[in-house]
C-alpha positions in Angstrom: 72.7 -18.0 -11.9 68.9 -17.2 -12.1 66.7 -20.3 -11.7 63.6 -20.6 -13.9 60.5 -22.7 -13.6 60.9 -25.8 -15.7 58.4 -27.2 -18.1 56.3 -30.3 -17.3 58.6 -32.5 -19.3 61.7 -31.4 -17.3 59.7 -32.0 -14.0 58.8 -35.5 -15.2 62.4 -36.3 -16.2 63.7 -35.2 -12.8 61.0 -37.2 -11.0 61.7 -40.3 -13.1 65.4 -39.9 -12.4 64.8 -39.7 -8.7 62.6 -42.8 -8.8 65.3 -44.6 -10.8 67.9 -43.8 -8.2 65.6 -44.9 -5.4 64.7 -48.1 -7.2 68.4 -48.8 -7.7 69.1 -48.2 -4.0 66.3 -50.6 -3.0 67.6 -53.3 -5.5 71.1 -53.0 -4.1 69.6 -53.4 -0.6 68.2 -56.8 -1.4 71.7 -58.1 -2.3 74.6 -59.0 0.0 78.3 -58.6 0.2 79.4 -62.2 0.0 83.0 -61.3 1.1 82.0 -61.3 4.8 79.8 -63.6 6.8 78.0 -62.6 10.0 78.8 -64.7 13.1 76.4 -64.6 16.1 77.7 -64.6 19.6 76.2 -65.5 23.0 75.3 -62.5 25.1 75.1 -62.1 28.9 72.8 -59.9 31.0 75.8 -57.8 32.0 76.3 -56.9 28.3 73.2 -54.8 28.5 74.7 -52.7 31.3 77.9 -52.3 29.3 75.9 -51.3 26.2 73.9 -48.7 28.2 77.1 -47.3 29.8 78.7 -47.0 26.3 75.5 -45.4 24.9 75.5 -42.8 27.7 79.2 -42.0 26.9 78.3 -41.5 23.2 75.4 -39.3 24.2 77.8 -37.1 26.2 80.1 -36.8 23.2 77.5 -36.2 20.5 74.9 -34.2 22.3 72.4 -36.2 20.3 69.8 -35.4 22.9 69.4 -31.9 21.3 68.8 -33.6 17.9 66.1 -35.8 19.5 64.5 -32.8 21.1 64.2 -31.2 17.7 62.7 -34.4 16.3 60.4 -35.5 19.1 58.5 -32.4 20.2 57.0 -31.5 16.8 55.7 -35.0 16.4 54.2 -35.0 19.9 52.7 -31.6 19.3 51.2 -32.7 16.1 49.7 -35.8 17.7 48.3 -33.9 20.6 46.8 -31.3 18.2 45.1 -34.0 16.2 43.7 -35.5 19.4 42.4 -32.1 20.6 40.5 -31.4 17.4 39.3 -35.0 16.6 37.5 -36.9 19.3 37.7 -40.0 17.0 41.4 -40.3 17.8 41.1 -40.1 21.6 41.0 -44.0 22.0 44.3 -44.0 20.1 46.2 -41.7 22.5 47.8 -44.5 24.5 48.3 -46.9 21.5 50.0 -44.0 19.7 52.4 -43.4 22.6 53.1 -47.1 23.1 53.6 -47.5 19.3 56.5 -45.2 19.3 58.6 -48.2 20.5 57.8 -49.9 17.2 59.4 -47.0 15.3 62.3 -46.6 17.6 64.8 -48.6 15.6 64.2 -46.5 12.5 64.3 -43.2 14.4 67.7 -44.1 15.9 69.5 -44.9 12.6 71.5 -41.7 12.6 72.6 -42.5 16.2 73.9 -45.9 15.0 76.0 -44.2 12.4 77.4 -41.7 14.9 78.4 -44.5 17.2 80.0 -46.3 14.3 82.0 -43.1 13.4 83.1 -42.7 17.0 84.3 -46.3 17.1 86.2 -45.8 13.8 87.9 -42.6 15.0 86.2 -40.4 12.5 85.1 -36.8 12.9 81.5 -37.0 14.0 78.7 -34.5 13.3 75.0 -35.0 12.8 75.3 -33.8 9.2 78.1 -36.2 8.4 76.2 -39.1 9.9 73.1 -38.3 7.8 75.1 -37.7 4.6 76.9 -41.0 5.1 73.7 -42.9 5.6 72.2 -41.4 2.5 75.1 -42.3 0.3 75.6 -45.8 1.6 72.6 -47.6 2.9 69.5 -45.6 2.0 67.8 -48.4 0.0 67.7 -51.2 2.6 67.0 -48.9 5.5 64.1 -47.3 3.6 62.6 -50.8 3.0 63.0 -51.9 6.6 61.7 -48.5 7.7 58.6 -49.0 5.6 58.1 -52.4 7.2 58.1 -50.7 10.6 55.7 -47.9 9.5 53.4 -50.5 8.1 53.5 -52.5 11.3 52.8 -49.3 13.2 49.7 -48.5 11.0 48.4 -52.1 11.5 48.9 -51.7 15.3 46.8 -48.5 15.2 44.0 -50.2 13.3 44.0 -53.3 15.6 44.1 -51.1 18.7 41.0 -49.2 17.5 39.2 -52.4 16.7 40.0 -53.8 20.2 38.6 -50.6 21.8 35.4 -50.8 19.8 34.9 -54.5 20.5 35.3 -54.1 24.2 34.1 -50.6 25.0 31.4 -50.3 22.4 31.1 -48.1 19.2 30.4 -44.9 21.1 33.6 -42.8 21.2 34.6 -40.8 24.3 34.2 -37.1 24.1 37.2 -36.2 26.2 40.4 -37.8 27.2 39.5 -37.5 30.9 36.2 -39.3 30.3 37.9 -42.1 28.5 40.4 -42.5 31.4 37.6 -42.6 33.9 35.7 -45.3 31.9 38.8 -47.4 31.3 40.1 -47.3 34.9 36.8 -47.7 36.8 34.9 -50.4 34.8 35.4 -54.1 34.2 35.3 -53.6 30.5 38.1 -50.9 30.9 40.4 -53.4 32.7 39.6 -56.0 30.1 40.7 -53.5 27.4 43.9 -52.8 29.3 44.8 -56.5 29.6 43.9 -57.4 26.0 45.6 -54.3 24.6 48.8 -54.9 26.5 48.8 -58.6 25.4 48.3 -57.8 21.7 50.8 -54.9 21.9 53.3 -57.3 23.4 53.1 -59.5 20.4 53.6 -56.6 18.0 56.6 -55.3 20.1 58.1 -58.8 20.2 58.0 -59.2 16.5 59.7 -55.9 15.9 62.3 -56.6 18.6 63.3 -60.0 17.2 63.5 -58.7 13.6 65.3 -55.4 14.3 67.5 -56.0 17.4 70.6 -55.9 15.2 69.3 -55.5 11.7 69.4 -51.7 11.4 72.9 -51.4 13.0 74.1 -54.2 10.8 72.9 -52.4 7.6 74.7 -49.3 8.8 77.9 -51.2 9.5 78.1 -53.5 6.4 76.6 -53.6 2.9 74.5 -56.7 3.6 71.3 -57.3 1.9 68.1 -56.8 3.9 67.2 -60.5 4.1 70.6 -61.3 5.6 70.3 -58.5 8.2 66.8 -59.6 9.3 67.8 -63.2 9.4 70.9 -62.4 11.5 68.7 -60.4 13.9 66.4 -63.4 14.3 69.5 -65.6 14.9 70.7 -63.3 17.7 67.3 -63.4 19.4 67.1 -67.2 19.1 70.6 -67.6 20.5 70.0 -65.1 23.3 66.3 -65.3 24.3 66.9 -64.1 27.9 69.1 -61.2 26.9 66.7 -60.2 24.1 63.7 -60.3 26.5 65.7 -58.3 29.1 66.7 -55.7 26.5 63.1 -55.4 25.3 62.1 -54.8 29.0 64.8 -52.2 29.4 63.7 -50.4 26.3 60.0 -50.4 27.3 60.8 -49.3 30.9 63.0 -46.4 29.6 60.3 -45.3 27.2 57.6 -45.4 29.8 59.7 -43.5 32.4 60.8 -41.0 29.8 57.2 -40.4 28.6 55.7 -39.8 32.1 56.9 -36.2 32.7 55.4 -34.7 29.5 57.7 -36.8 27.3 60.7 -34.7 28.5 62.7 -37.8 29.6 62.6 -39.2 26.0 65.2 -36.5 25.1 67.7 -38.5 27.1 66.2 -42.0 26.9 66.0 -42.3 23.1 69.6 -41.3 22.3 71.0 -43.5 25.1 69.0 -46.5 23.8 69.9 -45.8 20.2 73.7 -45.6 20.9 73.4 -48.6 23.3 71.7 -50.6 20.5 74.8 -50.1 18.4 77.1 -51.4 21.1 74.9 -54.4 21.8 75.0 -55.2 18.1 78.8 -55.1 18.2 78.9 -57.5 21.1 76.4 -59.9 19.3 77.7 -60.0 15.8 81.2 -60.3 14.3 82.4 -61.1 10.7 84.5 -63.7 9.2 
């Protein structure tokens, strides 16, 4: 059948229909399935090791590292291109890289679904995982994802303001020049300490509110408020394990980023799959 160009009215009708479906998904995401109730369990430090081991096993089965390779490198290339052609963005190179951790829970949603399908004995492919997510939990995940994107944008603004307040309004002309100024001056070391401190606060908020919320939304049709509240309950009940998990995530991302971001191809999928297994240890349902 030959497709023709529609008139403006048909375009508008299709657009409104799409918006209507999206609004319906979001509205459904704010309600909960009252038939089941989440129960939070105590975790032990050894559970982190178990989760990472299971995550590595899922990586071996799914080859999700290839998927991450496809996703990561265009984003990194775009960021580096922007920096190369816009000196105003040079102070944001390191906040940009560090801020990837804030978006990690959203980027790993398909990995949670793949681990869920493995656990359920289903046939697993990247396509089936993405299709299943779109049909079941698009609304609440979209809202929670927008929260993370907004948080990331705020972090970028705050990081730039911190740089200007400590290093002055004059922007560095090259990345090498900025590194020299930051690492060899008292103001530069003040910037490092203040930036790391503020970044820690941002990362802690994201960790506490999303440690199990995304996997929980993938697993059950809970409303977004219940998922976030359960995530906070897990963090409050297990502060040491939550902090240790945050440290593991940060360490893996730093180590994976050092050799030209190549290590992230392995680190991100392992962390994504491991997050699912940590959620399964932390939450059960009545």
